[in-house]
C-alpha positions in Angstrom: 29.8 -141.3 -33.4 25.6 -141.7 -33.2 25.0 -138.7 -30.4 27.7 -137.1 -32.0 26.5 -136.5 -35.2 22.9 -136.0 -33.7 24.3 -133.4 -31.7 25.9 -131.6 -34.6 22.9 -131.5 -36.8 20.8 -130.2 -33.7 23.4 -127.3 -33.7 23.6 -127.1 -37.1 19.5 -127.0 -37.2 19.5 -124.6 -33.9 21.9 -122.1 -35.8 20.0 -120.4 -37.6 16.5 -120.1 -35.5 18.1 -116.6 -34.5 17.8 -114.5 -37.8 14.5 -113.7 -37.4 14.8 -110.9 -35.3 15.9 -108.3 -37.7 12.7 -109.3 -39.4 10.6 -108.8 -36.8 11.5 -105.5 -35.7 11.5 -104.7 -39.7 7.6 -105.2 -39.7 7.7 -103.3 -36.3 8.9 -100.6 -38.3 6.7 -100.9 -41.3 3.8 -101.8 -39.1 3.9 -98.0 -37.2 4.5 -96.1 -40.8 2.1 -97.8 -42.4 -0.7 -96.5 -39.6 0.8 -93.1 -39.3 0.4 -93.2 -43.1 -3.3 -94.3 -42.2 -4.0 -91.6 -40.0 -2.9 -89.0 -42.1 -4.5 -89.8 -45.4 -7.7 -90.2 -43.4 -7.6 -86.5 -42.3 -6.8 -86.0 -46.3 -9.6 -87.5 -46.9 -11.8 -85.5 -44.3 -13.8 -82.2 -45.1 -12.2 -80.2 -44.5 -8.7 -81.3 -44.2 -7.9 -80.5 -40.5 -4.0 -78.7 -40.9 -3.5 -78.9 -36.9 -3.7 -82.3 -36.2 -1.4 -82.9 -39.9 1.0 -80.9 -38.3 1.3 -83.1 -35.2 1.1 -86.2 -37.2 4.1 -84.9 -39.7 5.6 -83.8 -36.1 5.6 -87.9 -35.4 6.7 -89.2 -38.4 9.4 -87.1 -38.0 9.8 -88.4 -34.7 9.4 -91.9 -36.3 12.3 -91.0 -39.0 14.5 -90.0 -36.3 13.6 -93.8 -34.3 14.5 -95.8 -37.1 17.1 -93.2 -39.0 19.8 -95.6 -38.0 17.5 -99.2 -39.8 16.7 -97.0 -42.4 19.1 -95.2 -43.9 19.9 -91.7 -45.4 19.0 -92.6 -49.1 15.7 -94.2 -47.8 15.0 -91.2 -45.5 15.3 -88.5 -48.0 12.7 -90.6 -50.1 10.4 -90.8 -47.6 10.6 -87.6 -46.8 10.2 -86.1 -50.4 7.0 -88.7 -51.3 5.0 -87.8 -47.6 6.1 -84.0 -48.7 4.3 -84.3 -52.1 1.9 -86.0 -50.7 1.1 -83.6 -47.9 2.0 -80.2 -49.6 -1.9 -80.2 -51.3 -3.4 -80.4 -48.3 -1.1 -78.7 -45.5 2.1 -76.7 -46.9 3.2 -75.8 -43.5 3.9 -79.6 -42.9 5.4 -80.4 -46.4 7.9 -77.3 -45.5 9.0 -79.5 -42.7 9.2 -82.5 -44.1 11.3 -80.9 -46.9 13.6 -78.8 -43.9 13.9 -82.5 -42.3 15.0 -83.9 -45.7 17.9 -81.1 -46.5 19.0 -82.1 -43.0 20.1 -85.8 -44.8 
């Protein structure tokens, strides 16, 4: 009886151990977005703003959106694309336009 209770207790305690995987994926996704946001903001504050680099990073941002579209959902994607377009509008009009066009797809 003691062994059965001990085994049952071990099973109950170990049952919750596998729940960290979604959190790890979410942390990895957020880290990738944060890194890309940092790279874009670094270019935005440089003199003069380098449009080619922003266009390249905007393409990477859109690719990252596509990679994580199942995890984000369409509402979150629309919000992220609208925020990024508003942020880049003053520095790179073609980048903001690309983001808005992508937003319309969702």
